[in-house]
VMD Tcl script that draws the C-alpha trace (Angstrom):
set ca {
  {-20.11 -10.66 2.42}
  {-18.72 -13.85 3.91}
  {-15.05 -14.28 4.78}
  {-15.25 -17.90 5.96}
  {-12.24 -20.00 4.88}
  {-10.75 -17.13 2.84}
  {-7.04 -16.35 2.90}
  {-5.48 -12.93 2.37}
  {-2.00 -11.57 1.67}
  {-0.71 -8.05 2.29}
  {-0.04 -6.22 -1.00}
  {0.58 -2.71 0.33}
  {1.28 -1.18 3.73}
  {2.68 1.93 5.37}
  {6.23 1.83 6.74}
  {5.13 1.49 10.38}
  {3.36 -1.84 9.73}
  {4.80 -5.17 10.82}
  {2.96 -7.08 8.08}
  {4.69 -7.82 4.78}
  {3.82 -9.64 1.55}
  {4.84 -12.83 3.37}
  {2.11 -12.36 6.01}
  {-0.86 -14.65 5.35}
  {-4.23 -14.26 7.12}
  {-6.62 -17.25 7.37}
  {-10.15 -15.95 8.06}
  {-13.03 -17.82 9.69}
  {-16.54 -16.42 10.09}
  {-19.58 -17.51 12.11}
  {-22.59 -15.23 11.65}
  {-21.11 -11.72 11.99}
  {-18.08 -12.74 14.10}
  {-14.78 -13.01 12.26}
  {-11.49 -14.45 13.50}
  {-8.12 -15.02 11.91}
  {-4.77 -16.51 12.65}
  {-1.87 -15.00 10.75}
  {1.89 -15.29 10.46}
  {4.78 -14.70 8.12}
  {7.35 -12.04 7.42}
  {7.96 -10.05 10.61}
  {5.19 -11.83 12.55}
  {5.69 -15.12 14.37}
  {2.01 -15.47 15.29}
  {-1.02 -13.22 15.34}
  {-4.76 -13.35 15.97}
  {-7.62 -11.02 15.26}
  {-11.27 -10.92 16.19}
  {-13.90 -8.63 14.76}
  {-17.45 -7.94 13.74}
  {-18.64 -7.82 10.15}
  {-21.38 -5.30 9.36}
  {-24.04 -5.55 6.63}
  {-21.82 -3.97 3.94}
  {-18.94 -6.36 4.73}
  {-16.82 -3.84 6.63}
  {-14.91 -5.28 9.58}
  {-14.24 -3.64 12.96}
  {-11.47 -5.68 14.59}
  {-8.85 -5.94 17.29}
  {-5.55 -7.73 16.83}
  {-2.53 -8.94 18.78}
  {0.67 -10.45 17.51}
  {4.21 -11.47 18.47}
  {6.90 -10.12 16.16}
  {10.36 -11.50 15.34}
  {11.84 -9.50 18.26}
  {9.53 -11.34 20.67}
  {7.42 -8.24 21.35}
  {3.67 -8.50 21.94}
  {1.95 -5.83 19.81}
  {-1.75 -4.87 19.83}
  {-4.01 -2.70 17.72}
  {-7.38 -1.82 16.25}
  {-8.36 -1.91 12.59}
  {-11.26 -1.05 10.30}
  {-11.37 -2.89 6.95}
  {-13.53 -1.89 3.99}
  {-14.03 -4.52 1.28}
  {-13.88 -4.05 -2.48}
  {-14.68 -6.76 -5.03}
  {-12.11 -7.00 -7.83}
  {-13.17 -7.77 -11.42}
  {-12.05 -11.36 -10.86}
  {-14.48 -11.71 -7.92}
  {-11.73 -11.71 -5.28}
  {-11.95 -9.47 -2.21}
  {-9.55 -6.59 -1.58}
  {-9.53 -5.15 1.95}
  {-8.62 -1.49 2.50}
  {-7.49 -1.22 6.11}
  {-7.04 1.73 8.46}
  {-5.33 0.68 11.68}
  {-3.78 2.04 14.86}
  {-1.31 0.51 17.26}
  {-2.56 0.36 20.86}
  {0.97 -0.56 21.97}
  {4.45 0.60 20.99}
  {4.49 4.04 19.36}
  {0.65 4.24 19.07}
  {0.97 5.31 15.42}
  {-1.62 4.77 12.66}
  {-1.33 3.36 9.18}
  {-3.00 1.84 6.15}
  {-2.75 -1.54 4.46}
  {-4.30 -3.35 1.53}
  {-4.91 -7.10 1.61}
  {-5.97 -9.25 -1.34}
  {-7.73 -12.60 -1.28}
  {-5.57 -15.51 -2.45}
}
mol new
graphics top color blue
foreach p $ca { graphics top sphere $p radius 0.5 }
foreach p [lrange $ca 0 end-1] q [lrange $ca 1 end] { graphics top cylinder $p $q radius 0.2 }
display resetview
């Protein structure tokens, strides 16, 4: 699975997430290395970097600055699913490595 030049929007997330439906992720991929810049909603600016495995799953780390000016960090594992329309849906399990150190889940859909 290749994520290069794909954009994603959050469609579902647990209450402890900072992402919202206004958060847009712009993915870039070179070989198995994936990066993204993201912003929108509660996030002024964010970045992620990760590795894509053979089944398209992503192991990533992220950092972002929220509307309160706080720097937040975390880890995430995303599992892809192909929708009937051929678009990618990412099922994410994540954990804050800053703040309250809580965990959560999110779903992103390709735009």
